[in-house]
N, CA, C, O and the ligand as a Tripos MOL2 file, in Angstrom:
@<TRIPOS>MOLECULE
protein
  305   303    77     0     0
PROTEIN
NO_CHARGES

@<TRIPOS>ATOM
      1 N          -1.2300   18.4860    9.1130 N.3       1 MET1
      2 CA         -0.2410   17.4410    8.8330 C.3       1 MET1
      3 C           0.6300   17.8590    7.6500 C.2       1 MET1
      4 O           0.1150   18.1030    6.5590 O.2       1 MET1
      5 N           1.9010   17.9400    7.8530 N.am      2 SER2
      6 CA          2.8060   18.2860    6.7750 C.3       2 SER2
      7 C           3.1950   17.0600    5.9690 C.2       2 SER2
      8 O           3.4160   15.9870    6.5290 O.2       2 SER2
      9 N           3.2760   17.2160    4.6770 N.am      3 GLU3
     10 CA          3.6830   16.1100    3.8270 C.3       3 GLU3
     11 C           5.1470   16.2160    3.4160 C.2       3 GLU3
     12 O           5.6540   15.3780    2.6710 O.2       3 GLU3
     13 N           5.8230   17.2560    3.9100 N.am      4 SER4
     14 CA          7.1760   17.5060    3.4550 C.3       4 SER4
     15 C           8.1710   16.4830    3.9770 C.2       4 SER4
     16 O           9.2460   16.3140    3.4020 O.2       4 SER4
     17 N           7.8170   15.7900    5.0760 N.am      5 ALA5
     18 CA          8.7550   14.8640    5.6900 C.3       5 ALA5
     19 C           8.7150   13.4800    5.0650 C.2       5 ALA5
     20 O           9.5810   12.6490    5.3370 O.2       5 ALA5
     21 N           7.7300   13.2310    4.2420 N.am      6 SER6
     22 CA          7.6070   11.9080    3.6590 C.3       6 SER6
     23 C           7.5180   12.0090    2.1390 C.2       6 SER6
     24 O           7.1550   13.0520    1.5950 O.2       6 SER6
     25 N           7.8510   10.9210    1.4680 N.am      7 PRO7
     26 CA          7.7530   10.9290    0.0020 C.3       7 PRO7
     27 C           6.3280   11.2040   -0.4460 C.2       7 PRO7
     28 O           5.3760   10.8870    0.2660 O.2       7 PRO7
     29 N           6.1860   11.7770   -1.5920 N.am      8 SER8
     30 CA          4.8580   12.0360   -2.1090 C.3       8 SER8
     31 C           4.1330   10.7300   -2.3560 C.2       8 SER8
     32 O           4.7500    9.7010   -2.6310 O.2       8 SER8
     33 N           2.8130   10.7840   -2.2540 N.am      9 ARG9
     34 CA          2.0250    9.5700   -2.4790 C.3       9 ARG9
     35 C           2.2270    9.0430   -3.8860 C.2       9 ARG9
     36 O           2.2370    7.8330   -4.1120 O.2       9 ARG9
     37 N           2.3870    9.9490   -4.8200 N.am     10 ALA10
     38 CA          2.6010    9.5170   -6.1960 C.3      10 ALA10
     39 C           3.9090    8.7380   -6.3240 C.2      10 ALA10
     40 O           3.9820    7.7470   -7.0510 O.2      10 ALA10
     41 N           4.9400    9.1940   -5.6100 N.am     11 ALA11
     42 CA          6.2200    8.5110   -5.6560 C.3      11 ALA11
     43 C           6.1340    7.1430   -5.0070 C.2      11 ALA11
     44 O           6.6970    6.1680   -5.5050 O.2      11 ALA11
     45 N           5.4240    7.0830   -3.8940 N.am     12 VAL12
     46 CA          5.2390    5.7990   -3.2200 C.3      12 VAL12
     47 C           4.4540    4.8430   -4.1030 C.2      12 VAL12
     48 O           4.7880    3.6640   -4.2160 O.2      12 VAL12
     49 N           3.4160    5.3650   -4.7210 N.am     13 ALA13
     50 CA          2.5900    4.5400   -5.5930 C.3      13 ALA13
     51 C           3.3980    3.9960   -6.7550 C.2      13 ALA13
     52 O           3.2370    2.8390   -7.1430 O.2      13 ALA13
     53 N           4.2690    4.8300   -7.3140 N.am     14 ALA14
     54 CA          5.1050    4.4020   -8.4270 C.3      14 ALA14
     55 C           6.0680    3.3060   -7.9890 C.2      14 ALA14
     56 O           6.3340    2.3580   -8.7280 O.2      14 ALA14
     57 N           6.5780    3.4550   -6.7860 N.am     15 LYS15
     58 CA          7.5080    2.4510   -6.2520 C.3      15 LYS15
     59 C           6.8040    1.1060   -6.0690 C.2      15 LYS15
     60 O           7.3570    0.0540   -6.3900 O.2      15 LYS15
     61 N           5.5920    1.1580   -5.5540 N.am     16 ILE16
     62 CA          4.8150   -0.0620   -5.3460 C.3      16 ILE16
     63 C           4.4740   -0.7040   -6.6870 C.2      16 ILE16
     64 O           4.6070   -1.9150   -6.8650 O.2      16 ILE16
     65 N           4.0310    0.1320   -7.6240 N.am     17 ALA17
     66 CA          3.6180   -0.3850   -8.9210 C.3      17 ALA17
     67 C           4.7850   -1.0220   -9.6710 C.2      17 ALA17
     68 O           4.5930   -1.9070  -10.5050 O.2      17 ALA17
     69 N           5.9960   -0.5600   -9.3630 N.am     18 ALA18
     70 CA          7.1740   -1.0950  -10.0300 C.3      18 ALA18
     71 C           7.5930   -2.4380   -9.4530 C.2      18 ALA18
     72 O           8.3500   -3.1840  -10.0750 O.2      18 ALA18
     73 N           7.0960   -2.7380   -8.2660 N.am     19 ASN19
     74 CA          7.4690   -3.9940   -7.6130 C.3      19 ASN19
     75 C           6.2770   -4.5840   -6.8760 C.2      19 ASN19
     76 O           6.3240   -4.7400   -5.6550 O.2      19 ASN19
     77 N           5.2120   -4.9150   -7.5910 N.am     20 PRO20
     78 CA          3.9740   -5.3480   -6.9360 C.3      20 PRO20
     79 C           4.1310   -6.6570   -6.1750 C.2      20 PRO20
     80 O           3.3500   -6.9230   -5.2620 O.2      20 PRO20
     81 N           5.0970   -7.4690   -6.5150 N.am     21 SER21
     82 CA          5.2700   -8.7420   -5.8280 C.3      21 SER21
     83 C           5.7390   -8.5580   -4.3900 C.2      21 SER21
     84 O           5.6780   -9.4860   -3.5830 O.2      21 SER21
     85 N           6.2050   -7.3550   -4.0790 N.am     22 GLY22
     86 CA          6.6510   -7.0820   -2.7180 C.3      22 GLY22
     87 C           5.5450   -6.5900   -1.8100 C.2      22 GLY22
     88 O           5.7830   -6.2770   -0.6430 O.2      22 GLY22
     89 N           4.3340   -6.5200   -2.3440 N.am     23 TYR23
     90 CA          3.2230   -5.9510   -1.5810 C.3      23 TYR23
     91 C           1.9650   -6.7770   -1.7660 C.2      23 TYR23
     92 O           1.8950   -7.6560   -2.6250 O.2      23 TYR23
     93 N           0.9730   -6.4740   -0.9380 N.am     24 LYS24
     94 CA         -0.3470   -7.0730   -1.0950 C.3      24 LYS24
     95 C          -1.3820   -6.0780   -0.5830 C.2      24 LYS24
     96 O          -1.0640   -5.1310    0.1360 O.2      24 LYS24
     97 N          -2.6280   -6.3220   -0.9740 N.am     25 VAL25
     98 CA         -3.7030   -5.3820   -0.6400 C.3      25 VAL25
     99 C          -4.6180   -6.0110    0.3950 C.2      25 VAL25
    100 O          -5.0910   -7.1330    0.2190 O.2      25 VAL25
    101 N          -4.8630   -5.2850    1.4730 N.am     26 CYS26
    102 CA         -5.7560   -5.7650    2.5210 C.3      26 CYS26
    103 C          -7.1840   -5.8480    1.9950 C.2      26 CYS26
    104 O          -7.6900   -4.9110    1.3780 O.2      26 CYS26
    105 N          -7.8270   -6.9940    2.2520 N.am     27 GLU27
    106 CA         -9.2120   -7.1610    1.8090 C.3      27 GLU27
    107 C         -10.1670   -6.4040    2.7120 C.2      27 GLU27
    108 O         -11.3180   -6.1630    2.3470 O.2      27 GLU27
    109 N          -9.6950   -6.0320    3.8830 N.am     28 GLY28
    110 CA        -10.5770   -5.3750    4.8350 C.3      28 GLY28
    111 C         -10.6670   -3.8790    4.6280 C.2      28 GLY28
    112 O         -11.7470   -3.2990    4.7410 O.2      28 GLY28
    113 N          -9.5390   -3.2450    4.3260 N.am     29 CYS29
    114 CA         -9.5360   -1.7840    4.2660 C.3      29 CYS29
    115 C          -8.8150   -1.2550    3.0350 C.2      29 CYS29
    116 O          -8.6460   -0.0430    2.8980 O.2      29 CYS29
    117 N          -8.3850   -2.1410    2.1350 N.am     30 ASP30
    118 CA         -7.7350   -1.7480    0.8820 C.3      30 ASP30
    119 C          -6.3820   -1.0710    1.0710 C.2      30 ASP30
    120 O          -5.8750   -0.4310    0.1490 O.2      30 ASP30
    121 N          -5.8010   -1.2060    2.2440 N.am     31 SER31
    122 CA         -4.4580   -0.6770    2.4260 C.3      31 SER31
    123 C          -3.4470   -1.5700    1.7160 C.2      31 SER31
    124 O          -3.6510   -2.7780    1.5910 O.2      31 SER31
    125 N          -2.3590   -0.9680    1.2550 N.am     32 ILE32
    126 CA         -1.2580   -1.7340    0.6910 C.3      32 ILE32
    127 C          -0.2380   -1.9620    1.7980 C.2      32 ILE32
    128 O           0.2200   -1.0220    2.4460 O.2      32 ILE32
    129 N           0.1040   -3.2180    1.9980 N.am     33 VAL33
    130 CA          1.0830   -3.5630    3.0210 C.3      33 VAL33
    131 C           2.1930   -4.3910    2.3860 C.2      33 VAL33
    132 O           2.0470   -4.8920    1.2710 O.2      33 VAL33
    133 N           3.3030   -4.5290    3.1090 N.am     34 GLY34
    134 CA          4.3910   -5.3650    2.6340 C.3      34 GLY34
    135 C           3.9620   -6.8180    2.5580 C.2      34 GLY34
    136 O           3.1030   -7.2610    3.3210 O.2      34 GLY34
    137 N           4.5640   -7.5620    1.6320 N.am     35 SER35
    138 CA          4.1490   -8.9450    1.4080 C.3      35 SER35
    139 C           4.4010   -9.8340    2.6270 C.2      35 SER35
    140 O           3.7880  -10.8940    2.7550 O.2      35 SER35
    141 N           5.2960   -9.4120    3.5200 N.am     36 GLY36
    142 CA          5.6010  -10.2200    4.6890 C.3      36 GLY36
    143 C           4.7070   -9.9760    5.8820 C.2      36 GLY36
    144 O           4.8550  -10.6280    6.9150 O.2      36 GLY36
    145 N           3.7740   -9.0360    5.7490 N.am     37 VAL37
    146 CA          2.9000   -8.6930    6.8640 C.3      37 VAL37
    147 C           1.8360   -9.7700    7.0390 C.2      37 VAL37
    148 O           1.2010  -10.1860    6.0700 O.2      37 VAL37
    149 N           1.6440  -10.2190    8.2750 N.am     38 ALA38
    150 CA          0.6730  -11.2770    8.5420 C.3      38 ALA38
    151 C          -0.7050  -10.7160    8.8580 C.2      38 ALA38
    152 O          -1.7230  -11.2900    8.4740 O.2      38 ALA38
    153 N          -0.7280   -9.5940    9.5570 N.am     39 LEU39
    154 CA         -1.9870   -8.9550    9.9320 C.3      39 LEU39
    155 C          -1.9600   -7.5060    9.4860 C.2      39 LEU39
    156 O          -0.9420   -6.8290    9.6350 O.2      39 LEU39
    157 N          -3.0580   -7.0270    8.9460 N.am     40 CYS40
    158 CA         -3.1170   -5.6320    8.5490 C.3      40 CYS40
    159 C          -2.9510   -4.7330    9.7750 C.2      40 CYS40
    160 O          -3.6740   -4.8880   10.7600 O.2      40 CYS40
    161 N          -2.0040   -3.7960    9.7190 N.am     41 PRO41
    162 CA         -1.7830   -2.9000   10.8580 C.3      41 PRO41
    163 C          -2.9200   -1.9120   11.0520 C.2      41 PRO41
    164 O          -3.0360   -1.3040   12.1160 O.2      41 PRO41
    165 N          -3.7380   -1.7490   10.0630 N.am     42 ASN42
    166 CA         -4.8330   -0.7810   10.1470 C.3      42 ASN42
    167 C          -6.1130   -1.4030   10.6790 C.2      42 ASN42
    168 O          -6.7510   -0.8440   11.5720 O.2      42 ASN42
    169 N          -6.4960   -2.5570   10.1370 N.am     43 CYS43
    170 CA         -7.7810   -3.1420   10.5060 C.3      43 CYS43
    171 C          -7.6530   -4.5570   11.0620 C.2      43 CYS43
    172 O          -8.6540   -5.1810   11.4140 O.2      43 CYS43
    173 N          -6.4080   -5.0700   11.1410 N.am     44 HIS44
    174 CA         -6.1370   -6.3800   11.7320 C.3      44 HIS44
    175 C          -6.7550   -7.5250   10.9330 C.2      44 HIS44
    176 O          -6.9510   -8.6220   11.4560 O.2      44 HIS44
    177 N          -7.0570   -7.2650    9.6800 N.am     45 SER45
    178 CA         -7.5220   -8.3430    8.8170 C.3      45 SER45
    179 C          -6.3520   -9.2510    8.4690 C.2      45 SER45
    180 O          -5.2060   -8.8070    8.4100 O.2      45 SER45
    181 N          -6.6480  -10.5120    8.2420 N.am     46 TYR46
    182 CA         -5.6160  -11.4470    7.8080 C.3      46 TYR46
    183 C          -5.8420  -11.8960    6.3650 C.2      46 TYR46
    184 O          -5.1660  -12.7970    5.8670 O.2      46 TYR46
    185 N          -6.8000  -11.2550    5.7060 N.am     47 ARG47
    186 CA         -7.0790  -11.6090    4.3190 C.3      47 ARG47
    187 C          -6.4950  -10.5470    3.3960 C.2      47 ARG47
    188 O          -6.7510   -9.3540    3.5550 O.2      47 ARG47
    189 N          -5.7130  -11.0020    2.4380 N.am     48 PHE48
    190 CA         -5.0430  -10.0870    1.5210 C.3      48 PHE48
    191 C          -5.1830  -10.5850    0.0890 C.2      48 PHE48
    192 O          -5.2850  -11.7850   -0.1650 O.2      48 PHE48
    193 N          -5.1850   -9.6410   -0.8300 N.am     49 ASP49
    194 CA         -5.1210   -9.9690   -2.2520 C.3      49 ASP49
    195 C          -3.6850   -9.7550   -2.7020 C.2      49 ASP49
    196 O          -3.1860   -8.6300   -2.6850 O.2      49 ASP49
    197 N          -3.0230  -10.8240   -3.1020 N.am     50 THR50
    198 CA         -1.5970  -10.7470   -3.4260 C.3      50 THR50
    199 C          -1.3350  -10.6270   -4.9200 C.2      50 THR50
    200 O          -0.1810  -10.5970   -5.3470 O.2      50 THR50
    201 N          -2.3900  -10.5590   -5.7130 N.am     51 THR51
    202 CA         -2.1760  -10.4870   -7.1570 C.3      51 THR51
    203 C          -1.5610   -9.1450   -7.5520 C.2      51 THR51
    204 O          -1.9230   -8.0930   -7.0250 O.2      51 THR51
    205 N          -0.6170   -9.2150   -8.4980 N.am     52 SER52
    206 CA          0.0470   -8.0000   -8.9490 C.3      52 SER52
    207 C          -0.9560   -7.0050   -9.5190 C.2      52 SER52
    208 O          -0.8260   -5.7960   -9.3260 O.2      52 SER52
    209 N          -1.9600   -7.5280  -10.2230 N.am     53 GLU53
    210 CA         -2.9640   -6.6370  -10.8060 C.3      53 GLU53
    211 C          -3.6420   -5.7990   -9.7440 C.2      53 GLU53
    212 O          -3.8350   -4.5950   -9.9150 O.2      53 GLU53
    213 N          -4.0010   -6.4390   -8.6540 N.am     54 ARG54
    214 CA         -4.7060   -5.7270   -7.5830 C.3      54 ARG54
    215 C          -3.7750   -4.7210   -6.9100 C.2      54 ARG54
    216 O          -4.1800   -3.6000   -6.6000 O.2      54 ARG54
    217 N          -2.5370   -5.1230   -6.6880 N.am     55 VAL55
    218 CA         -1.5870   -4.2260   -6.0250 C.3      55 VAL55
    219 C          -1.3420   -2.9820   -6.8800 C.2      55 VAL55
    220 O          -1.3520   -1.8600   -6.3740 O.2      55 VAL55
    221 N          -1.1230   -3.1900   -8.1750 N.am     56 VAL56
    222 CA         -0.8730   -2.0550   -9.0650 C.3      56 VAL56
    223 C          -2.1050   -1.1600   -9.1310 C.2      56 VAL56
    224 O          -1.9930    0.0650   -9.0900 O.2      56 VAL56
    225 N          -3.2820   -1.7800   -9.2330 N.am     57 SER57
    226 CA         -4.5190   -1.0100   -9.2870 C.3      57 SER57
    227 C          -4.6850   -0.1630   -8.0360 C.2      57 SER57
    228 O          -5.0460    1.0120   -8.1110 O.2      57 SER57
    229 N          -4.4190   -0.7690   -6.8850 N.am     58 GLN58
    230 CA         -4.5850   -0.0480   -5.6340 C.3      58 GLN58
    231 C          -3.5240    1.0360   -5.4790 C.2      58 GLN58
    232 O          -3.7830    2.0900   -4.8970 O.2      58 GLN58
    233 N          -2.3300    0.7730   -6.0020 N.am     59 ALA59
    234 CA         -1.2700    1.7810   -5.9610 C.3      59 ALA59
    235 C          -1.6720    3.0280   -6.7470 C.2      59 ALA59
    236 O          -1.3640    4.1530   -6.3550 O.2      59 ALA59
    237 N          -2.3630    2.8050   -7.8590 N.am     60 LYS60
    238 CA         -2.8240    3.9470   -8.6490 C.3      60 LYS60
    239 C          -3.8660    4.7490   -7.8770 C.2      60 LYS60
    240 O          -3.8850    5.9790   -7.9240 O.2      60 LYS60
    241 N          -4.7260    4.0320   -7.1680 N.am     61 VAL61
    242 CA         -5.7070    4.7170   -6.3230 C.3      61 VAL61
    243 C          -4.9910    5.5160   -5.2450 C.2      61 VAL61
    244 O          -5.3380    6.6620   -4.9600 O.2      61 VAL61
    245 N          -3.9900    4.8880   -4.6560 N.am     62 LEU62
    246 CA         -3.2190    5.5630   -3.6120 C.3      62 LEU62
    247 C          -2.5800    6.8380   -4.1450 C.2      62 LEU62
    248 O          -2.5590    7.8630   -3.4650 O.2      62 LEU62
    249 N          -2.0660    6.7680   -5.3490 N.am     63 GLY63
    250 CA         -1.3870    7.9160   -5.9220 C.3      63 GLY63
    251 C          -2.3180    9.0630   -6.2510 C.2      63 GLY63
    252 O          -1.8840   10.2060   -6.3960 O.2      63 GLY63
    253 N          -3.5950    8.7570   -6.3670 N.am     64 SER64
    254 CA         -4.5410    9.7800   -6.7860 C.3      64 SER64
    255 C          -5.4590   10.2510   -5.6630 C.2      64 SER64
    256 O          -6.2170   11.2060   -5.8370 O.2      64 SER64
    257 N          -5.3940    9.5900   -4.5220 N.am     65 ARG65
    258 CA         -6.2440    9.9740   -3.3990 C.3      65 ARG65
    259 C          -5.3990   10.2580   -2.1730 C.2      65 ARG65
    260 O          -4.2320    9.8750   -2.0940 O.2      65 ARG65
    261 N          -6.0080   10.9280   -1.2320 N.am     66 GLU66
    262 CA         -5.3120   11.2630    0.0070 C.3      66 GLU66
    263 C          -5.6250   10.3000    1.1400 C.2      66 GLU66
    264 O          -4.8620   10.2030    2.1010 O.2      66 GLU66
    265 N          -6.7380    9.5880    1.0370 N.am     67 GLN67
    266 CA         -7.2330    8.8800    2.2160 C.3      67 GLN67
    267 C          -6.6460    7.4890    2.4100 C.2      67 GLN67
    268 O          -6.5800    7.0010    3.5380 O.2      67 GLN67
    269 N          -6.2230    6.8490    1.3380 N.am     68 THR68
    270 CA         -5.7040    5.4920    1.4850 C.3      68 THR68
    271 C          -4.3310    5.5280    2.1390 C.2      68 THR68
    272 O          -3.4500    6.2730    1.7120 O.2      68 THR68
    273 N          -4.1630    4.7470    3.1410 N.am     69 SER69
    274 CA         -2.9240    4.7720    3.9030 C.3      69 SER69
    275 C          -1.9800    3.6590    3.4890 C.2      69 SER69
    276 O          -2.3880    2.6210    2.9700 O.2      69 SER69
    277 N          -0.7270    3.9090    3.7330 N.am     70 VAL70
    278 CA          0.2970    2.9140    3.5040 C.3      70 VAL70
    279 C           1.1520    2.8560    4.7560 C.2      70 VAL70
    280 O           1.3930    3.8750    5.4030 O.2      70 VAL70
    281 N           1.6000    1.6790    5.0850 N.am     71 THR71
    282 CA          2.4610    1.5470    6.2490 C.3      71 THR71
    283 C           3.9020    1.8080    5.8170 C.2      71 THR71
    284 O           4.5340    0.9770    5.1640 O.2      71 THR71
    285 N           4.3970    2.9650    6.1910 N.am     72 ALA72
    286 CA          5.6950    3.4160    5.7040 C.3      72 ALA72
    287 C           6.8180    2.4550    6.0700 C.2      72 ALA72
    288 O           7.8000    2.3400    5.3370 O.2      72 ALA72
    289 N           6.6820    1.7720    7.1850 N.am     73 ASP73
    290 CA          7.7210    0.8590    7.6260 C.3      73 ASP73
    291 C           7.9330   -0.3000    6.6680 C.2      73 ASP73
    292 O           8.9910   -0.9300    6.6730 O.2      73 ASP73
    293 N           6.9450   -0.5800    5.8600 N.am     74 ASP74
    294 CA          7.0130   -1.7190    4.9660 C.3      74 ASP74
    295 C           7.4920   -1.3430    3.5820 C.2      74 ASP74
    296 O           7.5660   -2.2030    2.7040 O.2      74 ASP74
    297 N           7.8170   -0.0940    3.3680 N.am     75 LEU75
    298 CA          8.1870    0.3540    2.0330 C.3      75 LEU75
    299 C           9.6850    0.3560    1.7950 C.2      75 LEU75
    300 O          10.1450    0.5190    0.6650 O.2      75 LEU75
    301 N          10.4430    0.1720    2.8670 N.am     76 GLY76
    302 CA         11.8820    0.2740    2.7650 C.3      76 GLY76
    303 C          12.4900   -0.6240    1.7110 C.2      76 GLY76
    304 O          13.7080   -0.6260    1.5300 O.2      76 GLY76
    305 ZN         -6.7640   -3.6100    6.5520 Zn       77 ZN77
@<TRIPOS>BOND
     1     1     2 1
     2     2     3 1
     3     3     4 2
     4     3     5 am
     5     5     6 1
     6     6     7 1
     7     7     8 2
     8     7     9 am
     9     9    10 1
    10    10    11 1
    11    11    12 2
    12    11    13 am
    13    13    14 1
    14    14    15 1
    15    15    16 2
    16    15    17 am
    17    17    18 1
    18    18    19 1
    19    19    20 2
    20    19    21 am
    21    21    22 1
    22    22    23 1
    23    23    24 2
    24    23    25 am
    25    25    26 1
    26    26    27 1
    27    27    28 2
    28    27    29 am
    29    29    30 1
    30    30    31 1
    31    31    32 2
    32    31    33 am
    33    33    34 1
    34    34    35 1
    35    35    36 2
    36    35    37 am
    37    37    38 1
    38    38    39 1
    39    39    40 2
    40    39    41 am
    41    41    42 1
    42    42    43 1
    43    43    44 2
    44    43    45 am
    45    45    46 1
    46    46    47 1
    47    47    48 2
    48    47    49 am
    49    49    50 1
    50    50    51 1
    51    51    52 2
    52    51    53 am
    53    53    54 1
    54    54    55 1
    55    55    56 2
    56    55    57 am
    57    57    58 1
    58    58    59 1
    59    59    60 2
    60    59    61 am
    61    61    62 1
    62    62    63 1
    63    63    64 2
    64    63    65 am
    65    65    66 1
    66    66    67 1
    67    67    68 2
    68    67    69 am
    69    69    70 1
    70    70    71 1
    71    71    72 2
    72    71    73 am
    73    73    74 1
    74    74    75 1
    75    75    76 2
    76    75    77 am
    77    77    78 1
    78    78    79 1
    79    79    80 2
    80    79    81 am
    81    81    82 1
    82    82    83 1
    83    83    84 2
    84    83    85 am
    85    85    86 1
    86    86    87 1
    87    87    88 2
    88    87    89 am
    89    89    90 1
    90    90    91 1
    91    91    92 2
    92    91    93 am
    93    93    94 1
    94    94    95 1
    95    95    96 2
    96    95    97 am
    97    97    98 1
    98    98    99 1
    99    99   100 2
   100    99   101 am
   101   101   102 1
   102   102   103 1
   103   103   104 2
   104   103   105 am
   105   105   106 1
   106   106   107 1
   107   107   108 2
   108   107   109 am
   109   109   110 1
   110   110   111 1
   111   111   112 2
   112   111   113 am
   113   113   114 1
   114   114   115 1
   115   115   116 2
   116   115   117 am
   117   117   118 1
   118   118   119 1
   119   119   120 2
   120   119   121 am
   121   121   122 1
   122   122   123 1
   123   123   124 2
   124   123   125 am
   125   125   126 1
   126   126   127 1
   127   127   128 2
   128   127   129 am
   129   129   130 1
   130   130   131 1
   131   131   132 2
   132   131   133 am
   133   133   134 1
   134   134   135 1
   135   135   136 2
   136   135   137 am
   137   137   138 1
   138   138   139 1
   139   139   140 2
   140   139   141 am
   141   141   142 1
   142   142   143 1
   143   143   144 2
   144   143   145 am
   145   145   146 1
   146   146   147 1
   147   147   148 2
   148   147   149 am
   149   149   150 1
   150   150   151 1
   151   151   152 2
   152   151   153 am
   153   153   154 1
   154   154   155 1
   155   155   156 2
   156   155   157 am
   157   157   158 1
   158   158   159 1
   159   159   160 2
   160   159   161 am
   161   161   162 1
   162   162   163 1
   163   163   164 2
   164   163   165 am
   165   165   166 1
   166   166   167 1
   167   167   168 2
   168   167   169 am
   169   169   170 1
   170   170   171 1
   171   171   172 2
   172   171   173 am
   173   173   174 1
   174   174   175 1
   175   175   176 2
   176   175   177 am
   177   177   178 1
   178   178   179 1
   179   179   180 2
   180   179   181 am
   181   181   182 1
   182   182   183 1
   183   183   184 2
   184   183   185 am
   185   185   186 1
   186   186   187 1
   187   187   188 2
   188   187   189 am
   189   189   190 1
   190   190   191 1
   191   191   192 2
   192   191   193 am
   193   193   194 1
   194   194   195 1
   195   195   196 2
   196   195   197 am
   197   197   198 1
   198   198   199 1
   199   199   200 2
   200   199   201 am
   201   201   202 1
   202   202   203 1
   203   203   204 2
   204   203   205 am
   205   205   206 1
   206   206   207 1
   207   207   208 2
   208   207   209 am
   209   209   210 1
   210   210   211 1
   211   211   212 2
   212   211   213 am
   213   213   214 1
   214   214   215 1
   215   215   216 2
   216   215   217 am
   217   217   218 1
   218   218   219 1
   219   219   220 2
   220   219   221 am
   221   221   222 1
   222   222   223 1
   223   223   224 2
   224   223   225 am
   225   225   226 1
   226   226   227 1
   227   227   228 2
   228   227   229 am
   229   229   230 1
   230   230   231 1
   231   231   232 2
   232   231   233 am
   233   233   234 1
   234   234   235 1
   235   235   236 2
   236   235   237 am
   237   237   238 1
   238   238   239 1
   239   239   240 2
   240   239   241 am
   241   241   242 1
   242   242   243 1
   243   243   244 2
   244   243   245 am
   245   245   246 1
   246   246   247 1
   247   247   248 2
   248   247   249 am
   249   249   250 1
   250   250   251 1
   251   251   252 2
   252   251   253 am
   253   253   254 1
   254   254   255 1
   255   255   256 2
   256   255   257 am
   257   257   258 1
   258   258   259 1
   259   259   260 2
   260   259   261 am
   261   261   262 1
   262   262   263 1
   263   263   264 2
   264   263   265 am
   265   265   266 1
   266   266   267 1
   267   267   268 2
   268   267   269 am
   269   269   270 1
   270   270   271 1
   271   271   272 2
   272   271   273 am
   273   273   274 1
   274   274   275 1
   275   275   276 2
   276   275   277 am
   277   277   278 1
   278   278   279 1
   279   279   280 2
   280   279   281 am
   281   281   282 1
   282   282   283 1
   283   283   284 2
   284   283   285 am
   285   285   286 1
   286   286   287 1
   287   287   288 2
   288   287   289 am
   289   289   290 1
   290   290   291 1
   291   291   292 2
   292   291   293 am
   293   293   294 1
   294   294   295 1
   295   295   296 2
   296   295   297 am
   297   297   298 1
   298   298   299 1
   299   299   300 2
   300   299   301 am
   301   301   302 1
   302   302   303 1
   303   303   304 2
@<TRIPOS>SUBSTRUCTURE
     1 MET1         2 RESIDUE 1 A MET
     2 SER2         6 RESIDUE 1 A SER
     3 GLU3        10 RESIDUE 1 A GLU
     4 SER4        14 RESIDUE 1 A SER
     5 ALA5        18 RESIDUE 1 A ALA
     6 SER6        22 RESIDUE 1 A SER
     7 PRO7        26 RESIDUE 1 A PRO
     8 SER8        30 RESIDUE 1 A SER
     9 ARG9        34 RESIDUE 1 A ARG
    10 ALA10       38 RESIDUE 1 A ALA
    11 ALA11       42 RESIDUE 1 A ALA
    12 VAL12       46 RESIDUE 1 A VAL
    13 ALA13       50 RESIDUE 1 A ALA
    14 ALA14       54 RESIDUE 1 A ALA
    15 LYS15       58 RESIDUE 1 A LYS
    16 ILE16       62 RESIDUE 1 A ILE
    17 ALA17       66 RESIDUE 1 A ALA
    18 ALA18       70 RESIDUE 1 A ALA
    19 ASN19       74 RESIDUE 1 A ASN
    20 PRO20       78 RESIDUE 1 A PRO
    21 SER21       82 RESIDUE 1 A SER
    22 GLY22       86 RESIDUE 1 A GLY
    23 TYR23       90 RESIDUE 1 A TYR
    24 LYS24       94 RESIDUE 1 A LYS
    25 VAL25       98 RESIDUE 1 A VAL
    26 CYS26      102 RESIDUE 1 A CYS
    27 GLU27      106 RESIDUE 1 A GLU
    28 GLY28      110 RESIDUE 1 A GLY
    29 CYS29      114 RESIDUE 1 A CYS
    30 ASP30      118 RESIDUE 1 A ASP
    31 SER31      122 RESIDUE 1 A SER
    32 ILE32      126 RESIDUE 1 A ILE
    33 VAL33      130 RESIDUE 1 A VAL
    34 GLY34      134 RESIDUE 1 A GLY
    35 SER35      138 RESIDUE 1 A SER
    36 GLY36      142 RESIDUE 1 A GLY
    37 VAL37      146 RESIDUE 1 A VAL
    38 ALA38      150 RESIDUE 1 A ALA
    39 LEU39      154 RESIDUE 1 A LEU
    40 CYS40      158 RESIDUE 1 A CYS
    41 PRO41      162 RESIDUE 1 A PRO
    42 ASN42      166 RESIDUE 1 A ASN
    43 CYS43      170 RESIDUE 1 A CYS
    44 HIS44      174 RESIDUE 1 A HIS
    45 SER45      178 RESIDUE 1 A SER
    46 TYR46      182 RESIDUE 1 A TYR
    47 ARG47      186 RESIDUE 1 A ARG
    48 PHE48      190 RESIDUE 1 A PHE
    49 ASP49      194 RESIDUE 1 A ASP
    50 THR50      198 RESIDUE 1 A THR
    51 THR51      202 RESIDUE 1 A THR
    52 SER52      206 RESIDUE 1 A SER
    53 GLU53      210 RESIDUE 1 A GLU
    54 ARG54      214 RESIDUE 1 A ARG
    55 VAL55      218 RESIDUE 1 A VAL
    56 VAL56      222 RESIDUE 1 A VAL
    57 SER57      226 RESIDUE 1 A SER
    58 GLN58      230 RESIDUE 1 A GLN
    59 ALA59      234 RESIDUE 1 A ALA
    60 LYS60      238 RESIDUE 1 A LYS
    61 VAL61      242 RESIDUE 1 A VAL
    62 LEU62      246 RESIDUE 1 A LEU
    63 GLY63      250 RESIDUE 1 A GLY
    64 SER64      254 RESIDUE 1 A SER
    65 ARG65      258 RESIDUE 1 A ARG
    66 GLU66      262 RESIDUE 1 A GLU
    67 GLN67      266 RESIDUE 1 A GLN
    68 THR68      270 RESIDUE 1 A THR
    69 SER69      274 RESIDUE 1 A SER
    70 VAL70      278 RESIDUE 1 A VAL
    71 THR71      282 RESIDUE 1 A THR
    72 ALA72      286 RESIDUE 1 A ALA
    73 ASP73      290 RESIDUE 1 A ASP
    74 ASP74      294 RESIDUE 1 A ASP
    75 LEU75      298 RESIDUE 1 A LEU
    76 GLY76      302 RESIDUE 1 A GLY
    77 ZN77       305 GROUP 0 **** ****
C-alpha cells in the first residue's frame, strides 16, 4: 500500500486536533469520524465520544500509529 497518494497521518491528525468539534471518536473501534456521521463506517457502532479531549487524544494516537483508520471522505 502506497502512502504517497494521501496526506500523511501526522498531517491528518494535526488537522483533526485543530478542529476537534468537527469530529468524534467511535466507541466501538476508536476510529475518528466526521461529526455528522450517524453510524461508524468501520464497525457500524452508533456510539461516539464527541468530547474535544477525546478527539484530540485519539488524533495523537492516529498520528503516531499506523493501524487506526480514518474515513478520508469525512476530512474534507
Ligand atoms: Zn467504529
